[in-house]
VOVO-839291 format. One record per residue (C-alpha): y, x, z; residue number from 1. Coordinates in Angstrom, 1 decimal, always signed. Layout:
<atoms>
[atom [Y X Z] NUM]
...
</atoms>
This chain:
<atoms>
[atom [+93.6 +72.7 +97.6] 1]
[atom [+92.7 +71.4 +94.1] 2]
[atom [+91.8 +74.2 +91.8] 3]
[atom [+93.4 +73.7 +88.4] 4]
[atom [+91.4 +73.9 +85.3] 5]
[atom [+91.9 +76.6 +82.8] 6]
[atom [+94.4 +75.1 +80.5] 7]
[atom [+96.7 +74.3 +83.6] 8]
[atom [+96.0 +77.9 +84.8] 9]
[atom [+96.9 +79.7 +81.5] 10]
[atom [+100.0 +77.3 +81.2] 11]
[atom [+101.2 +78.5 +84.7] 12]
[atom [+100.6 +82.3 +83.8] 13]
[atom [+102.7 +81.7 +80.5] 14]
[atom [+105.6 +80.5 +82.7] 15]
[atom [+105.7 +83.6 +84.6] 16]
[atom [+108.9 +85.5 +83.8] 17]
[atom [+106.8 +88.8 +83.2] 18]
[atom [+103.9 +87.1 +81.2] 19]
[atom [+105.2 +86.9 +77.5] 20]
[atom [+104.9 +90.7 +76.4] 21]
[atom [+101.8 +91.0 +78.6] 22]
[atom [+100.1 +88.1 +76.8] 23]
[atom [+101.2 +89.4 +73.4] 24]
[atom [+99.6 +92.8 +74.2] 25]
[atom [+96.4 +91.0 +75.5] 26]
[atom [+96.0 +88.7 +72.3] 27]
[atom [+92.4 +87.6 +72.2] 28]
[atom [+90.8 +90.6 +74.0] 29]
[atom [+88.3 +89.0 +76.4] 30]
[atom [+88.0 +91.3 +79.2] 31]
[atom [+91.5 +91.2 +80.8] 32]
[atom [+92.5 +89.5 +83.9] 33]
[atom [+95.5 +88.7 +85.9] 34]
[atom [+94.6 +89.3 +89.5] 35]
[atom [+95.9 +89.8 +93.2] 36]
[atom [+99.1 +88.3 +94.6] 37]
[atom [+100.2 +86.9 +91.6] 38]
[atom [+96.9 +84.7 +91.2] 39]
[atom [+97.3 +83.7 +94.7] 40]
[atom [+100.8 +82.6 +94.5] 41]
[atom [+100.0 +80.6 +91.3] 42]
[atom [+97.5 +78.8 +93.2] 43]
[atom [+99.6 +78.2 +96.2] 44]
[atom [+102.9 +77.4 +94.8] 45]
[atom [+102.5 +77.2 +91.0] 46]
[atom [+103.9 +80.7 +90.3] 47]
[atom [+106.6 +83.0 +91.2] 48]
[atom [+108.5 +85.8 +89.6] 49]
[atom [+107.5 +89.6 +90.4] 50]
[atom [+105.2 +92.3 +89.2] 51]
[atom [+101.7 +91.6 +87.9] 52]
[atom [+98.5 +93.3 +88.6] 53]
[atom [+95.6 +93.4 +85.7] 54]
[atom [+92.2 +94.5 +85.8] 55]
[atom [+90.5 +95.3 +82.3] 56]
[atom [+87.1 +95.6 +81.6] 57]
[atom [+87.8 +97.9 +78.6] 58]
[atom [+90.1 +100.7 +77.8] 59]
[atom [+92.9 +100.5 +80.4] 60]
[atom [+95.3 +103.1 +78.6] 61]
[atom [+94.9 +101.5 +75.1] 62]
[atom [+96.2 +98.1 +77.0] 63]
[atom [+99.0 +99.4 +78.6] 64]
[atom [+100.1 +101.5 +75.7] 65]
[atom [+100.2 +98.3 +73.7] 66]
[atom [+102.4 +96.8 +75.9] 67]
[atom [+105.1 +99.3 +75.6] 68]
[atom [+107.8 +100.4 +78.2] 69]
[atom [+107.8 +103.4 +80.5] 70]
[atom [+104.0 +104.5 +81.0] 71]
[atom [+102.6 +106.3 +83.9] 72]
[atom [+98.8 +107.0 +84.1] 73]
[atom [+96.6 +108.1 +87.1] 74]
[atom [+93.4 +109.0 +85.4] 75]
[atom [+91.4 +109.8 +88.6] 76]
[atom [+91.7 +106.0 +89.6] 77]
[atom [+91.4 +104.5 +86.1] 78]
[atom [+94.9 +103.1 +86.5] 79]
[atom [+98.2 +103.0 +84.6] 80]
[atom [+101.8 +101.7 +85.4] 81]
[atom [+104.0 +100.2 +82.9] 82]
[atom [+107.6 +99.3 +83.5] 83]
[atom [+109.2 +97.1 +80.9] 84]
[atom [+112.7 +95.4 +80.9] 85]
[atom [+112.9 +96.0 +84.8] 86]
[atom [+109.2 +94.4 +85.6] 87]
[atom [+106.2 +96.2 +86.5] 88]
[atom [+102.5 +95.8 +85.3] 89]
[atom [+99.9 +97.7 +87.0] 90]
[atom [+96.5 +98.1 +85.1] 91]
[atom [+93.3 +99.1 +86.6] 92]
[atom [+89.9 +99.2 +85.3] 93]
[atom [+87.3 +97.1 +86.7] 94]
[atom [+85.8 +99.3 +89.3] 95]
[atom [+83.8 +99.9 +92.4] 96]
[atom [+84.7 +102.4 +94.9] 97]
[atom [+82.9 +104.5 +97.6] 98]
[atom [+84.6 +106.5 +100.5] 99]
[atom [+83.3 +110.1 +101.2] 100]
[atom [+84.8 +109.7 +104.7] 101]
[atom [+86.8 +107.2 +106.8] 102]
[atom [+90.5 +107.2 +105.4] 103]
[atom [+89.8 +109.0 +102.3] 104]
[atom [+91.2 +108.1 +99.0] 105]
[atom [+88.4 +106.2 +97.2] 106]
[atom [+86.1 +107.6 +94.3] 107]
[atom [+85.8 +105.2 +91.6] 108]
[atom [+83.1 +104.3 +88.8] 109]
[atom [+83.4 +101.6 +86.3] 110]
[atom [+82.1 +98.0 +87.2] 111]
[atom [+82.2 +94.4 +86.6] 112]
[atom [+85.0 +91.9 +87.4] 113]
[atom [+82.9 +90.6 +90.1] 114]
[atom [+82.3 +93.7 +91.7] 115]
[atom [+85.7 +94.8 +91.4] 116]
[atom [+87.0 +91.7 +93.2] 117]
[atom [+84.5 +92.6 +96.0] 118]
[atom [+86.4 +95.9 +96.7] 119]
[atom [+89.7 +94.2 +97.5] 120]
[atom [+91.7 +94.1 +100.7] 121]
[atom [+91.4 +90.1 +101.6] 122]
[atom [+89.6 +87.2 +100.0] 123]
[atom [+92.8 +85.5 +99.0] 124]
[atom [+93.5 +88.5 +96.8] 125]
[atom [+90.4 +88.6 +95.3] 126]
[atom [+90.7 +86.3 +92.6] 127]
[atom [+91.3 +86.5 +88.9] 128]
[atom [+92.1 +84.5 +85.8] 129]
[atom [+91.2 +85.6 +82.6] 130]
[atom [+94.0 +86.1 +80.0] 131]
[atom [+92.4 +86.2 +76.7] 132]
[atom [+89.4 +85.3 +74.4] 133]
[atom [+87.4 +82.2 +74.7] 134]
[atom [+87.4 +82.2 +78.4] 135]
[atom [+91.2 +82.2 +78.9] 136]
[atom [+92.3 +80.4 +82.0] 137]
[atom [+88.8 +80.9 +83.6] 138]
[atom [+89.0 +81.5 +87.3] 139]
[atom [+86.8 +84.3 +89.1] 140]
[atom [+86.9 +84.3 +92.9] 141]
[atom [+85.2 +86.5 +95.6] 142]
[atom [+83.0 +84.4 +98.0] 143]
[atom [+85.1 +82.4 +100.5] 144]
[atom [+88.2 +83.3 +98.7] 145]
[atom [+89.5 +79.7 +97.4] 146]
[atom [+88.3 +78.1 +100.8] 147]
[atom [+90.4 +80.8 +102.6] 148]
[atom [+93.4 +80.5 +100.2] 149]
[atom [+93.1 +76.5 +100.9] 150]
[atom [+92.7 +77.0 +104.7] 151]
[atom [+95.5 +79.7 +105.2] 152]
[atom [+93.1 +82.0 +106.5] 153]
[atom [+93.0 +86.1 +106.0] 154]
[atom [+89.4 +87.6 +105.6] 155]
[atom [+88.3 +91.0 +104.8] 156]
[atom [+85.6 +91.2 +102.2] 157]
[atom [+83.3 +93.5 +104.4] 158]
[atom [+83.1 +94.7 +107.8] 159]
[atom [+84.0 +98.5 +107.0] 160]
[atom [+87.4 +97.2 +105.1] 161]
[atom [+89.7 +98.7 +107.9] 162]
[atom [+87.7 +101.9 +108.2] 163]
[atom [+87.5 +102.7 +104.6] 164]
[atom [+91.2 +102.1 +104.3] 165]
[atom [+93.1 +101.8 +107.5] 166]
[atom [+96.5 +101.0 +105.7] 167]
[atom [+94.9 +97.6 +105.2] 168]
[atom [+95.8 +97.0 +108.9] 169]
[atom [+99.6 +97.1 +108.0] 170]
[atom [+98.8 +94.9 +105.0] 171]
[atom [+97.0 +92.4 +107.2] 172]
[atom [+100.3 +92.0 +109.2] 173]
[atom [+102.4 +91.7 +106.1] 174]
[atom [+100.6 +89.1 +104.4] 175]
[atom [+100.1 +87.2 +107.7] 176]
[atom [+103.8 +87.1 +108.2] 177]
[atom [+104.8 +86.6 +104.7] 178]
[atom [+102.2 +83.8 +104.0] 179]
[atom [+102.1 +82.3 +107.4] 180]
[atom [+98.2 +82.5 +107.4] 181]
[atom [+96.0 +83.1 +110.4] 182]
[atom [+93.6 +85.8 +110.8] 183]
[atom [+89.9 +84.9 +110.7] 184]
[atom [+88.4 +85.6 +114.0] 185]
[atom [+85.9 +87.9 +112.7] 186]
[atom [+88.4 +90.0 +110.8] 187]
[atom [+90.8 +90.1 +113.8] 188]
[atom [+87.9 +91.6 +115.9] 189]
[atom [+87.6 +94.3 +113.4] 190]
[atom [+91.3 +95.0 +112.9] 191]
[atom [+91.6 +95.5 +116.8] 192]
[atom [+88.3 +97.6 +116.8] 193]
[atom [+89.7 +99.9 +114.2] 194]
[atom [+92.8 +100.2 +115.8] 195]
[atom [+91.2 +101.0 +119.0] 196]
[atom [+89.0 +103.6 +117.1] 197]
[atom [+91.8 +105.6 +115.9] 198]
[atom [+91.4 +104.6 +112.2] 199]
[atom [+95.3 +105.4 +111.4] 200]
[atom [+94.3 +109.0 +112.3] 201]
[atom [+92.3 +109.2 +109.5] 202]
[atom [+95.0 +108.4 +107.0] 203]
[atom [+98.0 +110.9 +105.8] 204]
[atom [+101.3 +109.9 +107.4] 205]
[atom [+102.8 +109.5 +103.8] 206]
[atom [+100.2 +106.6 +103.3] 207]
[atom [+101.1 +104.9 +106.6] 208]
[atom [+105.0 +105.5 +105.7] 209]
[atom [+104.5 +103.7 +102.4] 210]
[atom [+103.1 +100.6 +103.9] 211]
[atom [+105.5 +100.5 +106.8] 212]
[atom [+108.5 +100.6 +104.5] 213]
[atom [+106.9 +97.7 +102.5] 214]
[atom [+106.5 +96.0 +105.8] 215]
[atom [+110.0 +96.5 +106.7] 216]
[atom [+111.1 +95.0 +103.1] 217]
[atom [+109.7 +91.9 +103.7] 218]
[atom [+112.0 +88.8 +103.6] 219]
[atom [+111.3 +88.4 +107.3] 220]
[atom [+110.9 +91.9 +108.7] 221]
[atom [+111.0 +90.6 +112.1] 222]
[atom [+108.0 +88.5 +112.0] 223]
[atom [+106.2 +91.2 +109.9] 224]
[atom [+106.9 +93.7 +112.8] 225]
[atom [+105.7 +91.0 +115.3] 226]
[atom [+102.4 +90.5 +113.4] 227]
[atom [+102.0 +94.5 +113.4] 228]
[atom [+102.7 +94.5 +117.2] 229]
[atom [+100.2 +91.5 +117.8] 230]
[atom [+97.4 +93.9 +116.2] 231]
[atom [+98.4 +96.8 +118.2] 232]
[atom [+99.1 +98.7 +115.0] 233]
[atom [+102.6 +99.9 +115.9] 234]
[atom [+101.6 +101.7 +118.7] 235]
[atom [+99.0 +103.3 +116.9] 236]
[atom [+101.5 +104.8 +114.7] 237]
[atom [+103.3 +106.0 +117.9] 238]
[atom [+102.8 +104.8 +121.7] 239]
[atom [+106.7 +104.3 +121.9] 240]
[atom [+107.0 +102.8 +118.4] 241]
[atom [+107.3 +98.8 +118.0] 242]
[atom [+109.4 +95.8 +117.8] 243]
[atom [+109.4 +94.7 +121.5] 244]
[atom [+112.5 +92.6 +121.3] 245]
[atom [+112.5 +89.9 +118.2] 246]
[atom [+115.8 +88.3 +119.6] 247]
[atom [+117.8 +91.6 +119.4] 248]
[atom [+116.5 +92.2 +116.0] 249]
[atom [+117.5 +88.9 +114.7] 250]
[atom [+121.0 +89.3 +116.3] 251]
[atom [+121.5 +92.5 +114.6] 252]
[atom [+120.3 +91.3 +111.2] 253]
[atom [+122.8 +88.4 +111.6] 254]
[atom [+125.7 +90.9 +112.0] 255]
[atom [+124.3 +93.2 +108.9] 256]
[atom [+126.7 +93.0 +105.8] 257]
[atom [+125.5 +92.8 +102.4] 258]
[atom [+125.6 +96.5 +101.9] 259]
[atom [+123.4 +97.2 +104.8] 260]
[atom [+119.9 +98.1 +104.6] 261]
[atom [+117.5 +95.5 +106.5] 262]
[atom [+114.5 +97.6 +106.4] 263]
[atom [+116.3 +100.6 +108.0] 264]
[atom [+117.8 +98.4 +110.7] 265]
[atom [+114.4 +96.8 +111.7] 266]
[atom [+112.9 +100.2 +111.7] 267]
[atom [+115.6 +101.6 +113.8] 268]
[atom [+115.0 +99.2 +116.4] 269]
[atom [+111.4 +99.3 +116.3] 270]
[atom [+111.8 +103.1 +116.8] 271]
[atom [+114.6 +102.8 +119.6] 272]
[atom [+112.3 +104.0 +122.5] 273]
[atom [+111.1 +107.3 +120.7] 274]
[atom [+113.5 +110.2 +121.5] 275]
[atom [+116.0 +111.5 +118.7] 276]
[atom [+114.1 +114.7 +118.2] 277]
[atom [+110.5 +113.1 +118.2] 278]
[atom [+111.8 +110.3 +115.9] 279]
[atom [+113.3 +112.7 +113.2] 280]
[atom [+109.7 +114.6 +113.2] 281]
[atom [+107.9 +111.2 +113.1] 282]
[atom [+109.7 +110.0 +110.3] 283]
[atom [+109.1 +113.2 +108.4] 284]
[atom [+105.6 +112.9 +109.1] 285]
[atom [+105.6 +109.4 +107.6] 286]
[atom [+107.4 +110.8 +104.4] 287]
[atom [+110.7 +109.1 +104.9] 288]
[atom [+113.3 +110.6 +102.6] 289]
[atom [+116.1 +112.3 +104.2] 290]
[atom [+118.9 +109.8 +103.7] 291]
[atom [+116.9 +106.9 +105.2] 292]
[atom [+115.5 +109.1 +108.0] 293]
[atom [+118.9 +110.1 +109.2] 294]
[atom [+120.2 +106.5 +109.1] 295]
[atom [+117.3 +105.3 +111.1] 296]
[atom [+117.6 +108.3 +113.8] 297]
[atom [+121.3 +107.6 +114.0] 298]
[atom [+121.0 +103.8 +114.6] 299]
[atom [+118.2 +104.1 +117.0] 300]
[atom [+119.7 +107.0 +119.1] 301]
[atom [+123.3 +106.1 +118.9] 302]
[atom [+123.7 +102.3 +119.7] 303]
[atom [+123.6 +102.1 +123.3] 304]
[atom [+126.5 +104.7 +123.3] 305]
[atom [+128.3 +102.8 +120.6] 306]
[atom [+127.8 +99.5 +122.4] 307]
[atom [+129.5 +100.7 +125.5] 308]
[atom [+132.5 +102.0 +123.6] 309]
[atom [+133.0 +98.9 +121.8] 310]
[atom [+132.5 +97.0 +124.8] 311]
[atom [+135.4 +99.1 +126.3] 312]
[atom [+137.9 +98.8 +123.4] 313]
[atom [+140.9 +96.6 +123.5] 314]
[atom [+142.6 +97.6 +120.4] 315]
[atom [+141.5 +97.8 +116.8] 316]
[atom [+142.0 +101.5 +116.8] 317]
[atom [+139.7 +101.6 +119.9] 318]
[atom [+137.2 +99.5 +118.1] 319]
[atom [+137.1 +102.1 +115.0] 320]
[atom [+137.1 +105.0 +117.4] 321]
[atom [+134.0 +103.6 +118.9] 322]
[atom [+132.2 +103.8 +115.5] 323]
[atom [+133.5 +107.2 +114.0] 324]
[atom [+131.3 +107.9 +110.7] 325]
[atom [+128.8 +105.1 +111.7] 326]
[atom [+126.5 +103.3 +109.2] 327]
[atom [+126.5 +99.6 +109.0] 328]
[atom [+122.9 +99.4 +110.6] 329]
[atom [+124.3 +101.4 +113.7] 330]
[atom [+127.3 +99.3 +114.1] 331]
[atom [+124.9 +96.0 +113.8] 332]
[atom [+122.8 +97.3 +116.1] 333]
[atom [+125.4 +98.2 +118.7] 334]
[atom [+127.1 +94.6 +118.1] 335]
[atom [+123.6 +93.0 +119.0] 336]
[atom [+123.5 +94.8 +122.3] 337]
[atom [+126.4 +93.0 +123.6] 338]
[atom [+130.0 +93.4 +122.1] 339]
[atom [+129.2 +91.4 +118.8] 340]
[atom [+132.7 +90.3 +118.0] 341]
[atom [+134.3 +93.8 +118.0] 342]
[atom [+131.4 +95.2 +115.8] 343]
[atom [+131.6 +92.1 +113.5] 344]
[atom [+135.7 +93.0 +113.2] 345]
[atom [+134.6 +96.7 +112.1] 346]
[atom [+131.7 +95.5 +109.6] 347]
[atom [+134.2 +92.9 +108.3] 348]
[atom [+137.4 +94.5 +108.5] 349]
[atom [+138.3 +97.6 +110.0] 350]
[atom [+135.8 +99.9 +108.2] 351]
[atom [+137.5 +98.9 +105.0] 352]
[atom [+141.3 +100.0 +106.0] 353]
[atom [+142.5 +103.1 +104.3] 354]
[atom [+145.7 +104.9 +104.4] 355]
[atom [+148.3 +105.1 +101.5] 356]
[atom [+148.7 +108.9 +102.2] 357]
[atom [+146.6 +111.7 +102.3] 358]
[atom [+146.5 +115.3 +103.5] 359]
[atom [+148.4 +116.5 +100.6] 360]
[atom [+151.7 +114.8 +101.3] 361]
[atom [+151.6 +116.3 +105.1] 362]
[atom [+151.1 +119.5 +103.4] 363]
[atom [+154.1 +118.8 +101.1] 364]
[atom [+156.3 +117.8 +104.0] 365]
[atom [+155.7 +121.3 +105.7] 366]
[atom [+152.6 +120.8 +107.7] 367]
[atom [+150.5 +123.9 +108.1] 368]
[atom [+147.1 +123.3 +106.8] 369]
[atom [+144.6 +123.3 +109.7] 370]
[atom [+143.8 +120.7 +112.5] 371]
[atom [+147.2 +119.3 +112.4] 372]
[atom [+146.7 +117.5 +109.1] 373]
[atom [+143.6 +115.9 +110.5] 374]
[atom [+145.6 +114.9 +113.5] 375]
[atom [+148.4 +113.1 +111.8] 376]
[atom [+146.2 +111.2 +109.4] 377]
[atom [+144.0 +110.0 +112.4] 378]
[atom [+147.2 +109.0 +114.2] 379]
[atom [+148.6 +107.1 +111.1] 380]
[atom [+145.3 +105.1 +110.7] 381]
[atom [+145.3 +104.2 +114.2] 382]
[atom [+148.7 +103.0 +114.1] 383]
[atom [+148.0 +101.1 +110.8] 384]
[atom [+144.8 +99.4 +112.4] 385]
[atom [+146.7 +98.2 +115.5] 386]
[atom [+149.5 +96.8 +113.1] 387]
[atom [+152.3 +99.4 +114.1] 388]
[atom [+153.1 +100.8 +110.8] 389]
[atom [+152.9 +99.3 +107.4] 390]
[atom [+153.5 +100.9 +103.9] 391]
[atom [+153.4 +104.5 +102.6] 392]
[atom [+156.7 +105.6 +104.4] 393]
[atom [+155.8 +104.3 +107.6] 394]
[atom [+152.4 +105.8 +107.5] 395]
[atom [+153.8 +109.3 +106.5] 396]
[atom [+156.4 +109.4 +109.2] 397]
[atom [+153.6 +108.5 +111.9] 398]
[atom [+151.5 +111.2 +110.5] 399]
[atom [+154.2 +113.8 +110.7] 400]
[atom [+155.2 +112.7 +114.2] 401]
[atom [+151.5 +113.2 +115.4] 402]
[atom [+151.0 +116.5 +113.6] 403]
[atom [+154.1 +118.1 +114.7] 404]
[atom [+153.5 +117.6 +118.3] 405]
</atoms>
């Protein structure tokens, strides 16, 4: 890979969708640098959209304030986050980090740009481009960074990297799958050693959960979880957790409609071997929000039963009855287990069918309030799904017959 010169690099930076307001805020200030994934992708592919990471050798708060937008400061770590026009800017002072104990959050102190690069996770993310002043466009890289980027290689910057911050084990899987890079042999050995030594046990469940959620949101989450399994990290989260059947996962994702959550579906498949009660507790420990937790648990624990019911269904109403109140993630996983066509029919058509009547019309017709109303509406919906009734009057007649039995 040929490294572009400063003029070419700053031109590529200016072309980034989020760059214009940032460069206006930086002006000619010399100690501000674009760093991390944005630089990596600029060198690999010429640039992509997305949020930007910045390192400042001066006043981070003042720089972030000049950018405007919604501002959030984290004084302990010398960082600030700005959201402007839907784009994110993460500012950090150039710093060195020390760890009081394995897995602890770092203690930080000001440092030079080169020192800052050496504290990062992988060499390919330890490259910076200066944005302002006479050195605009100048590239600064950690040792091995440019060679590793050119070779498609992931390497940690020091041997204690996974001990200091074990969530880097999950990030290693994420970058390996996203970039298609190989893990450098020494780094692979360090990762496996850290897993075997129980490094993840030193980190809070919330931090592990945060990185797992990012992993599940990758463009190819199946490849991401396969990389996690290769490292043994999934079983370190829980011995029963992990994506063991990539083919099943890809089949389920192919069934999932646009309104589904790919991340939740893959997590449900990875968690399918964890019993329901244990899974709910695990997801709570990993700080999943209640809505996501419930959808993952429902899909993981209910797919086998739903698949059996779908396989036995012979009419559209029976297909719908096999998935009462189901999420699209549950239906997609159930279909991937065998009965793909009835699952697809429910996902694409049956779940959208609605009656033209409601309970008020049954009450007005003299049906007493209570279970008879629900029985009537269910019967009318089944008849509509099977094509036996059409229109409001026919629906009401069917509902009244069932309600009055």
